[in-house]
C-alpha positions as CSV (number, residue, x, y, z in Angstrom):
1,M,-71.6,6.0,-76.4
2,M,-67.7,4.4,-76.6
3,E,-64.9,6.6,-77.3
4,C,-62.8,4.0,-78.8
5,A,-64.6,3.9,-82.0
6,F,-62.1,5.5,-84.1
7,T,-59.0,4.3,-82.4
8,A,-58.0,0.9,-80.9
9,P,-55.4,1.0,-78.2
10,T,-54.9,-2.8,-78.1
11,G,-53.7,-5.4,-75.3
12,D,-53.7,-9.0,-74.9
13,D,-57.5,-10.0,-74.7
14,V,-56.9,-13.8,-73.3
15,F,-55.7,-11.7,-70.2
16,G,-58.6,-9.3,-70.2
17,E,-56.2,-6.6,-71.0
18,D,-57.5,-4.9,-74.6
19,D,-59.0,-1.8,-73.5
20,T,-61.0,-1.7,-76.7
21,V,-62.4,-5.1,-76.5
22,T,-63.2,-4.2,-72.9
23,A,-65.0,-0.8,-73.5
24,L,-67.0,-2.8,-76.4
25,E,-68.0,-5.6,-74.0
26,E,-69.3,-2.8,-71.3
27,Y,-71.2,-0.9,-73.9
28,V,-72.7,-4.0,-75.3
29,A,-73.7,-5.5,-71.6
30,D,-75.2,-1.7,-71.0
31,L,-77.4,-1.6,-73.7
32,S,-78.6,-5.0,-73.0
33,G,-79.3,-4.2,-69.4
34,K,-76.8,-7.0,-68.3
35,E,-74.1,-7.3,-66.1
36,K,-71.2,-8.2,-68.3
37,G,-70.0,-9.0,-71.9
38,L,-67.6,-11.6,-73.7
39,Y,-66.4,-10.5,-77.4
40,V,-66.0,-13.9,-79.6
41,P,-65.0,-13.9,-83.4
42,T,-68.4,-15.4,-84.8
43,G,-72.2,-15.7,-83.8
44,T,-71.9,-19.4,-83.8
45,M,-69.2,-19.5,-81.0
46,S,-71.1,-17.0,-79.1
47,N,-73.9,-19.3,-78.9
48,L,-71.8,-22.2,-78.2
49,V,-69.9,-20.8,-75.2
50,G,-73.2,-19.4,-73.8
51,I,-74.7,-23.0,-73.9
52,L,-71.5,-24.8,-72.5
53,A,-71.7,-21.9,-69.5
54,H,-75.2,-23.4,-68.7
55,C,-74.7,-26.7,-69.1
56,H,-71.4,-27.7,-67.4
57,G,-70.4,-30.4,-65.2
58,R,-73.6,-33.0,-65.6
59,A,-75.2,-34.6,-68.5
60,S,-77.6,-31.8,-69.8
61,E,-80.1,-31.3,-72.7
62,I,-81.3,-28.1,-73.9
63,I,-84.3,-27.4,-75.5
64,I,-84.3,-25.6,-79.1
65,G,-86.6,-24.9,-81.9
66,S,-86.2,-27.6,-84.7
67,E,-86.2,-24.6,-87.2
68,S,-83.6,-22.6,-85.1
69,H,-80.2,-21.6,-86.2
70,I,-78.5,-23.7,-83.3
71,C,-80.5,-26.8,-84.6
72,L,-79.8,-26.4,-88.3
73,W,-76.8,-24.1,-89.1
74,E,-74.1,-24.6,-86.3
75,G,-72.5,-27.9,-87.1
76,G,-74.3,-29.6,-84.3
77,N,-71.4,-28.5,-82.0
78,V,-73.4,-28.5,-78.9
79,A,-73.4,-32.4,-79.3
80,N,-70.1,-33.0,-80.8
81,L,-68.1,-30.5,-78.7
82,G,-70.4,-30.1,-75.8
83,G,-71.8,-33.5,-75.2
84,I,-75.2,-31.8,-74.9
85,H,-78.2,-33.5,-75.9
86,T,-81.0,-31.5,-77.9
87,R,-84.9,-31.9,-77.4
88,Q,-86.2,-29.9,-80.8
89,I,-90.0,-28.0,-81.0
90,P,-91.5,-27.2,-84.0
91,E,-92.0,-23.4,-84.0
92,S,-95.5,-21.7,-84.8
93,S,-95.2,-20.8,-88.5
94,T,-97.2,-17.6,-87.8
95,D,-94.9,-15.9,-84.8
96,A,-91.8,-18.2,-84.6
97,T,-92.2,-19.1,-81.1
98,M,-92.4,-22.5,-79.1
99,D,-95.5,-23.5,-77.7
100,L,-95.1,-23.1,-73.9
101,T,-97.1,-26.2,-72.6
102,S,-94.7,-28.3,-75.3
103,I,-91.7,-26.5,-73.7
104,Q,-92.9,-27.5,-70.0
105,D,-93.9,-31.0,-71.2
106,M,-90.3,-31.4,-73.0
107,S,-88.4,-30.5,-69.7
108,R,-86.8,-33.1,-67.7
109,T,-85.3,-33.1,-64.3
110,D,-82.5,-35.2,-63.0
111,N,-84.8,-37.4,-60.5
112,D,-84.4,-40.2,-62.6
113,D,-81.2,-41.8,-64.2
114,H,-82.9,-42.6,-67.7
115,F,-82.6,-38.7,-68.4
116,A,-80.4,-35.7,-69.0
117,K,-81.3,-33.0,-67.3
118,T,-82.9,-29.9,-68.9
119,S,-80.5,-27.3,-68.2
120,L,-81.5,-24.4,-71.1
121,I,-84.1,-23.4,-73.1
122,C,-82.9,-21.6,-76.5
123,L,-84.8,-19.0,-78.2
124,E,-84.0,-17.0,-81.7
125,N,-84.7,-13.2,-82.3
126,T,-85.3,-12.4,-85.1
127,H,-85.9,-15.9,-86.4
128,N,-83.8,-16.6,-89.4
129,M,-85.8,-19.8,-91.0
130,M,-89.2,-18.3,-90.0
131,G,-88.6,-15.4,-92.3
132,G,-86.8,-12.9,-90.2
133,I,-89.7,-12.9,-87.7
134,A,-89.2,-10.4,-84.7
135,I,-90.1,-12.1,-81.2
136,P,-91.7,-9.3,-78.6
137,P,-90.6,-9.1,-75.2
138,S,-93.8,-10.5,-73.7
139,Y,-93.0,-14.0,-75.2
140,L,-89.6,-13.6,-73.8
141,D,-91.1,-12.9,-70.3
142,Q,-93.5,-15.9,-70.4
143,V,-90.7,-18.5,-71.4
144,S,-88.7,-16.8,-68.5
145,H,-91.4,-17.0,-66.2
146,L,-92.0,-20.8,-67.1
147,A,-88.5,-21.6,-66.4
148,K,-87.9,-20.0,-63.3
149,T,-91.5,-20.7,-61.4
150,Q,-92.4,-24.1,-63.1
151,L,-89.1,-26.2,-64.2
152,D,-86.2,-27.4,-62.3
153,D,-83.4,-24.3,-62.4
154,V,-83.5,-23.9,-66.2
155,K,-81.8,-20.9,-67.7
156,V,-83.0,-18.9,-70.8
157,H,-80.3,-18.1,-73.8
158,V,-81.4,-16.0,-77.0
159,D,-79.7,-16.1,-79.7
160,G,-80.1,-12.6,-80.9
161,A,-77.9,-12.8,-84.0
162,R,-80.3,-10.1,-85.8
163,I,-81.4,-8.6,-82.3
164,F,-81.3,-5.1,-83.3
165,N,-83.2,-5.8,-86.2
166,A,-86.4,-6.9,-83.9
167,S,-85.6,-3.8,-81.6
168,I,-86.1,-1.9,-84.8
169,A,-89.1,-3.6,-86.0
170,L,-90.7,-3.6,-82.7
171,Q,-90.1,-0.2,-81.7
172,V,-88.5,-1.3,-78.2
173,P,-85.1,-1.3,-76.8
174,V,-82.7,-4.0,-76.9
175,A,-82.8,-4.3,-73.1
176,D,-86.2,-5.1,-73.1
177,L,-85.8,-8.0,-75.9
178,C,-82.9,-9.4,-73.2
179,R,-84.5,-8.9,-69.7
180,G,-85.9,-12.3,-69.3
181,A,-82.8,-13.9,-70.9
182,D,-79.7,-15.1,-68.6
183,S,-77.7,-15.0,-71.5
184,V,-77.9,-13.4,-75.3
185,S,-75.6,-13.8,-78.0
186,I,-75.4,-10.3,-80.2
187,C,-74.0,-10.5,-83.5
188,L,-71.9,-7.1,-84.7
189,S,-71.8,-8.4,-88.5
190,K,-75.1,-9.2,-90.0
191,G,-77.0,-6.1,-90.9
192,L,-74.9,-3.8,-88.5
193,G,-71.8,-4.4,-91.1
194,A,-68.9,-5.1,-89.0
195,P,-66.4,-7.7,-90.6
196,L,-66.9,-10.2,-87.6
197,G,-67.7,-10.6,-84.0
198,S,-70.4,-11.3,-81.5
199,V,-70.7,-10.2,-77.9
200,L,-72.2,-12.9,-75.5
201,V,-73.9,-11.0,-72.5
202,G,-75.3,-12.2,-69.3
203,D,-74.5,-12.1,-65.5
204,V,-70.7,-12.1,-64.0
205,E,-70.6,-16.1,-63.0
206,T,-72.0,-16.9,-66.8
207,I,-69.6,-14.9,-68.6
208,R,-66.9,-16.3,-66.4
209,L,-67.9,-19.7,-67.5
210,A,-68.2,-18.7,-71.0
211,R,-64.9,-17.1,-71.1
212,R,-63.4,-20.5,-70.0
213,A,-65.2,-22.0,-72.6
214,R,-64.2,-19.6,-75.3
215,K,-60.6,-20.3,-74.6
216,R,-61.1,-24.4,-74.9
217,V,-62.8,-23.8,-78.4
218,G,-60.1,-21.6,-79.5
219,G,-61.7,-18.3,-79.5
220,G,-59.2,-16.5,-77.4
221,M,-57.8,-13.3,-79.3
222,R,-54.8,-11.4,-78.4
223,Q,-54.7,-7.9,-79.8
224,A,-58.4,-8.0,-81.1
225,G,-59.1,-4.6,-80.5
226,V,-58.7,-3.4,-84.1
227,V,-61.7,-5.5,-85.0
228,A,-63.7,-4.9,-82.2
229,A,-63.1,-1.0,-82.5
230,M,-65.3,-2.0,-86.0
231,G,-68.1,-3.6,-83.9
232,A,-68.5,-0.4,-82.0
233,Y,-68.6,1.8,-85.0
234,A,-71.2,-0.6,-86.2
235,L,-73.3,-0.5,-82.9
236,E,-72.9,3.8,-83.1
237,H,-73.8,4.3,-86.4
238,N,-75.6,1.5,-88.1
239,V,-78.3,0.6,-85.9
240,R,-81.1,3.3,-87.0
241,R,-80.5,2.6,-91.0
242,L,-81.6,-1.0,-90.5
243,E,-85.0,0.3,-90.9
244,E,-83.7,0.9,-94.5
245,D,-83.2,-2.7,-94.9
246,H,-86.7,-3.6,-93.8
247,V,-88.4,-1.5,-95.9
248,R,-86.1,-3.2,-98.9
249,A,-87.2,-6.4,-97.8
250,R,-90.8,-5.5,-97.5
251,R,-90.7,-4.1,-101.1
252,I,-89.1,-7.2,-102.5
253,A,-91.5,-9.5,-100.7
254,E,-94.6,-7.5,-102.2
255,E,-93.2,-7.3,-105.5
256,L,-92.7,-11.3,-105.5
257,V,-96.1,-12.1,-104.2
258,R,-97.6,-9.6,-107.2
259,Y,-95.9,-11.7,-109.8
260,G,-97.3,-14.8,-108.4
261,F,-94.2,-16.0,-106.4
262,R,-94.6,-17.8,-103.3
263,Q,-94.0,-15.8,-99.9
264,P,-94.6,-17.6,-96.9
265,Q,-95.8,-14.3,-95.3
266,G,-97.9,-13.0,-98.0
267,G,-95.5,-10.1,-98.4
268,D,-95.7,-8.9,-95.0
269,V,-92.1,-9.4,-93.7
270,D,-90.8,-8.0,-90.2
271,T,-87.1,-7.3,-90.9
272,N,-84.6,-8.1,-93.7
273,I,-85.1,-11.6,-94.8
274,V,-87.3,-12.6,-97.6
275,Y,-88.1,-16.4,-98.4
276,F,-90.2,-17.6,-101.7
277,G,-90.9,-20.1,-103.7
278,L,-91.3,-20.1,-107.8
279,P,-94.4,-19.0,-109.6
280,E,-96.3,-21.8,-111.5
281,G,-94.8,-22.2,-114.8
282,C,-91.5,-20.9,-113.8
283,G,-89.3,-20.3,-116.6
284,V,-86.2,-21.8,-114.8
285,S,-85.7,-25.0,-112.6
286,K,-84.8,-24.5,-108.8
287,E,-81.5,-26.0,-109.2
288,E,-80.4,-23.3,-111.8
289,L,-81.9,-20.3,-110.4
290,C,-79.4,-19.1,-108.1
291,G,-76.4,-19.6,-110.6
292,K,-78.4,-17.7,-113.7
293,L,-79.4,-14.9,-111.1
294,Y,-75.6,-14.2,-110.5
295,E,-74.2,-14.9,-113.8
296,C,-77.1,-12.7,-115.6
297,Y,-77.9,-10.3,-112.9
298,G,-74.6,-10.2,-110.3
299,V,-77.3,-10.8,-107.6
300,K,-76.4,-13.4,-104.8
301,M,-79.0,-15.6,-103.4
302,G,-79.3,-18.7,-101.3
303,G,-81.3,-21.7,-102.4
304,G,-82.8,-24.9,-100.7
305,Y,-83.5,-23.6,-97.4
306,S,-86.7,-25.6,-96.8
307,K,-87.2,-29.3,-96.6
308,G,-87.1,-30.3,-100.1
309,G,-85.5,-27.2,-101.2
310,E,-88.3,-25.4,-102.4
311,L,-87.6,-22.0,-100.7
312,F,-84.9,-19.2,-101.4
313,R,-83.8,-16.7,-99.6
314,L,-82.9,-12.8,-99.8
315,C,-81.3,-10.6,-97.4
316,T,-81.1,-6.8,-97.5
317,H,-78.3,-5.1,-95.6
318,M,-75.9,-2.0,-95.5
319,D,-74.7,-2.9,-98.8
320,I,-77.7,-3.1,-100.6
321,D,-79.4,-0.2,-102.1
322,D,-82.6,0.9,-104.1
323,E,-80.7,0.1,-107.4
324,G,-79.9,-3.7,-106.0
325,V,-83.2,-4.2,-105.1
326,D,-84.3,-3.2,-108.9
327,R,-81.7,-5.4,-110.3
328,A,-83.0,-8.3,-107.9
329,L,-86.4,-7.8,-108.9
330,E,-85.8,-7.5,-112.4
331,G,-83.7,-10.7,-112.6
332,L,-86.2,-12.7,-110.5
333,V,-89.0,-11.5,-112.8
334,Q,-87.3,-12.1,-116.2
335,L,-85.7,-15.5,-115.5
336,C,-88.7,-16.9,-113.8
337,V,-92.1,-15.1,-115.4
338,G,-90.5,-13.7,-118.5
């Protein structure tokens, strides 16, 4: 355990002189079984600087899932800031994985002037858009083995924004979910409750290059120990309680199915994310639902997360208790079913 969780001695982290940040980076690196860590403000930046570290100095492309957060929700930053091309593979609706044969077929070497060289494969765990599915270590092992034995010097990055949710759901250590990856982005907010922050982990050289990239994208922070200490506290106190979020999310999903809502996983959600579609004969339109749910019941919910905007998303987290779940379900049922 870290000793800096309740105090925050600070320095200048741009020069690597903030002891609290350094302790947090070392702690997360140790948890994930990696050599070194890098503290950045956001998960999006953590993914970006990790990708830039692997794709420096040549025309590169990365293989990503077509429903991944990197593909859909990070502003196209790898293209417009990194000049990196993406090749996208649809994920399986049952387990959120990309087909291994498709990954191999998509991969390209630099022996043809027409191609950008494939430098990196990016995975996501848990997978947000696929319903918070937790992906087991065996799949990462397969992708890592493919990258190292069949492809041309291709690395593997994991967007592990909710990797602790995956660890709790699968009952395996976080290090097992990182072992085949060359870098992993680990979020300290989300269900863990820190106000900000993400730690990228990897080997010493990857983190050196990522640190340089962090400076280029404006992520160098000075006396960052005051917020890094909050991340440390979250890691020490809020990991085991993620199971409470999972239980509440499963209850929501099961109840929605019972009332005729469409739930892609049939109520059997892995972690803390619930996607659902409206029931037949719904008493409110999809355009109106989010506003009415908040106005009448004080429940915030995201909408329009699928093609055509048919699915809504609810996430449970440490600020959602059983009473909040009751209120969300009451509002949805009353508004949609009557």
